[in-house]
C-alpha positions as CSV (number, residue, x, y, z in Angstrom):
1,M,3.0,-4.8,-15.2
2,E,6.2,-5.7,-13.7
3,E,6.3,-9.2,-12.0
4,L,8.3,-8.8,-8.7
5,R,7.9,-12.6,-7.6
6,P,5.6,-15.2,-9.1
7,G,2.0,-13.8,-8.7
8,L,3.0,-10.5,-7.4
9,W,3.0,-7.6,-9.7
10,T,3.5,-3.8,-9.7
11,W,2.6,-1.0,-12.2
12,T,2.8,2.8,-12.2
13,A,0.5,5.5,-13.4
14,S,0.3,9.4,-13.3
15,H,-1.9,10.6,-10.3
16,P,-4.7,12.8,-11.8
17,A,-4.6,15.2,-9.0
18,W,-1.1,16.0,-9.3
19,T,-0.5,19.6,-10.2
20,S,2.9,20.6,-9.2
21,P,6.2,19.2,-8.0
22,E,6.4,18.5,-4.3
23,H,9.5,17.5,-2.5
24,G,11.1,17.0,-6.0
25,W,8.7,14.2,-7.0
26,G,6.8,13.7,-10.1
27,P,3.2,12.6,-10.5
28,V,3.9,8.9,-10.7
29,V,2.5,6.5,-8.0
30,R,2.6,2.9,-7.6
31,S,0.0,-0.1,-7.2
32,Y,0.4,-3.8,-6.6
33,A,-1.6,-6.9,-7.3
34,L,-1.3,-10.3,-5.7
35,D,-2.7,-13.6,-6.9
36,A,-3.6,-15.4,-3.9
37,G,-5.3,-18.4,-5.6
38,A,-9.2,-18.0,-5.3
39,V,-8.6,-14.2,-4.5
40,F,-7.0,-11.5,-6.5
41,V,-5.9,-8.7,-4.5
42,L,-5.2,-5.1,-5.8
43,V,-3.5,-2.7,-3.4
44,D,-4.1,1.1,-3.8
45,P,-4.7,0.6,-7.4
46,L,-4.6,3.5,-10.0
47,A,-5.5,2.8,-13.7
48,P,-5.2,-1.0,-13.5
49,P,-3.9,-2.2,-16.9
50,P,-5.9,-4.5,-19.0
51,L,-3.8,-7.6,-17.9
52,V,-5.5,-7.2,-14.4
53,E,-8.7,-8.5,-15.9
54,E,-7.0,-11.5,-17.4
55,F,-5.2,-12.3,-14.2
56,A,-8.3,-11.9,-12.0
57,A,-10.6,-14.0,-14.4
58,G,-12.5,-16.5,-12.3
59,K,-11.3,-15.3,-9.0
60,E,-12.7,-13.1,-6.0
61,A,-11.3,-9.7,-6.8
62,V,-10.5,-7.4,-3.6
63,V,-9.2,-4.0,-3.4
64,L,-7.1,-3.0,-0.1
65,L,-6.7,0.5,0.7
66,T,-3.9,1.5,3.0
67,V,-5.0,5.1,3.5
68,L,-7.9,7.5,2.6
69,D,-6.1,9.4,-0.4
70,H,-5.3,6.1,-1.9
71,E,-8.9,5.4,-3.1
72,R,-7.7,6.2,-6.6
73,S,-9.3,3.7,-9.1
74,A,-11.1,1.6,-6.4
75,A,-14.6,2.3,-8.0
76,E,-13.3,1.4,-11.5
77,C,-12.2,-2.1,-10.1
78,V,-15.6,-2.5,-8.5
79,E,-17.2,-1.9,-12.0
80,R,-14.6,-3.9,-14.0
81,L,-13.9,-6.7,-11.7
82,G,-16.8,-6.8,-9.3
83,A,-14.2,-6.2,-6.5
84,R,-15.0,-5.6,-2.9
85,I,-13.2,-2.9,-1.1
86,Y,-11.6,-2.9,2.4
87,A,-10.0,0.1,4.1
88,P,-9.0,1.4,7.6
89,Y,-12.0,1.7,9.7
90,A,-11.2,5.4,10.2
91,V,-11.7,6.2,6.6
92,V,-14.6,4.1,5.5
93,A,-17.2,6.8,6.1
94,E,-15.1,9.2,3.9
95,L,-14.7,7.0,0.8
96,A,-16.7,7.7,-2.3
97,T,-17.2,3.9,-2.8
98,A,-18.7,1.4,-0.1
99,A,-16.0,-0.5,1.8
100,T,-15.6,-2.9,4.7
101,G,-13.5,-1.4,7.4
102,Y,-10.5,-3.3,9.0
103,A,-8.2,-2.7,12.1
104,V,-4.6,-3.4,12.6
105,G,-4.2,-7.0,13.3
106,D,-7.1,-8.1,11.2
107,P,-6.7,-10.8,8.7
108,L,-7.6,-9.6,5.2
109,P,-8.7,-11.5,2.0
110,G,-5.7,-13.4,0.2
111,G,-3.8,-13.9,3.3
112,V,-2.9,-10.3,3.7
113,E,-2.6,-9.0,7.4
114,A,-3.2,-5.5,8.4
115,R,-0.1,-4.1,10.3
116,T,0.6,-0.6,11.9
117,G,0.6,2.5,9.7
118,F,1.2,4.7,12.9
119,W,-1.9,6.9,12.0
120,P,-5.4,5.7,13.0
121,N,-6.4,6.2,9.4
122,E,-3.6,4.2,7.8
123,A,-2.2,0.8,7.8
124,T,0.7,-1.1,6.1
125,L,-0.1,-4.5,4.8
126,W,1.9,-7.6,5.1
127,L,1.9,-10.1,2.3
128,A,3.3,-13.1,4.3
129,R,3.6,-15.4,1.4
130,D,6.0,-12.9,-0.3
131,R,7.4,-11.5,2.9
132,A,6.4,-8.2,1.5
133,L,5.5,-5.0,3.4
134,V,3.1,-2.7,1.4
135,T,3.2,0.9,2.5
136,G,1.0,3.8,1.8
137,D,2.0,7.3,2.8
138,V,3.7,6.7,6.1
139,L,6.8,5.1,4.4
140,I,8.0,6.2,1.0
141,A,10.9,5.5,-1.4
142,E,11.4,8.6,-3.5
143,H,14.9,9.1,-2.4
144,G,15.6,6.1,-0.4
145,L,13.3,4.6,2.2
146,S,12.1,7.1,4.7
147,I,9.1,8.1,6.8
148,S,6.7,10.8,5.4
149,P,8.2,14.4,5.0
150,D,8.0,16.6,8.2
151,D,5.5,18.8,6.5
152,W,3.1,15.8,6.0
153,L,3.3,15.1,9.8
154,G,2.2,18.7,10.8
155,D,1.7,19.1,14.5
156,E,0.3,15.7,15.2
157,A,3.6,13.9,15.8
158,T,7.1,14.2,15.8
159,P,9.4,12.2,13.1
160,E,10.7,10.1,16.3
161,Q,7.2,9.3,17.3
162,V,6.3,8.0,13.9
163,R,9.6,5.9,13.8
164,E,8.9,4.6,17.2
165,G,5.3,3.7,16.2
166,L,6.4,1.8,13.3
167,R,9.3,-0.2,14.9
168,P,7.2,-3.3,15.4
169,L,7.3,-3.7,11.7
170,L,10.9,-4.8,12.2
171,E,9.6,-8.0,13.9
172,L,8.4,-9.1,10.5
173,P,10.9,-11.2,8.3
174,V,10.6,-8.5,5.5
175,E,12.3,-9.3,2.2
176,L,10.5,-6.6,0.0
177,V,9.2,-3.2,1.0
178,L,6.7,-2.2,-1.6
179,P,5.9,1.6,-1.2
180,T,3.1,3.1,-3.2
181,H,5.4,6.3,-3.7
182,G,8.7,5.2,-5.0
183,D,10.3,2.1,-6.2
184,P,10.1,-1.4,-4.6
185,I,13.0,-2.2,-2.4
186,V,13.9,-5.9,-3.4
187,R,17.4,-6.1,-1.8
188,D,18.3,-5.9,1.8
189,A,14.8,-4.6,2.5
190,H,14.9,-5.4,6.1
191,A,17.9,-3.4,6.6
192,A,16.5,-0.4,4.6
193,L,13.5,-0.5,6.9
194,A,15.7,-0.6,10.0
195,A,17.6,2.4,8.6
196,A,14.5,4.4,8.0
197,L,13.0,3.8,11.4
198,G,16.3,4.7,13.1
199,A,16.9,1.1,14.6
């Protein structure tokens, strides 16, 4: 686990469903954890390292999912940590593990806030204490920060519609962008976000 700021960690793991290169990316995806005092938050966790149990000891453990396909090791976190799972309302019924639904604008455990992820089944997560924005699939940083590849969008939206729908995120005082695909952006993160959204 790499500590990005005091009490804010990230780690990577190979996704078990990865079978072939796509867009030049490998199988490695990223997860995050936040020590929020009485609450220990895991975001889109895959294969949580043993240190997670140490850091979460004596705290309420919570898993926050940004999007359906990031259920990953949520069930393992329930088993190992007694975690409760939160996910966007639109995906709760499709999850393999019981979860509480949330909507954009809802406050979540650990001082996390649900922000727009453009799609009804996706959200970005604002970690106000660290001025950090966690993104699922809608914003990725495999080759610099960008919106999802065009073929992920299908016929449901144009790239410009996605960018326009995400521009409210620019109102946040973003210092870190924490994608679950790609590396964290820890310098000039707001500028990188603005460039990705064409603003």
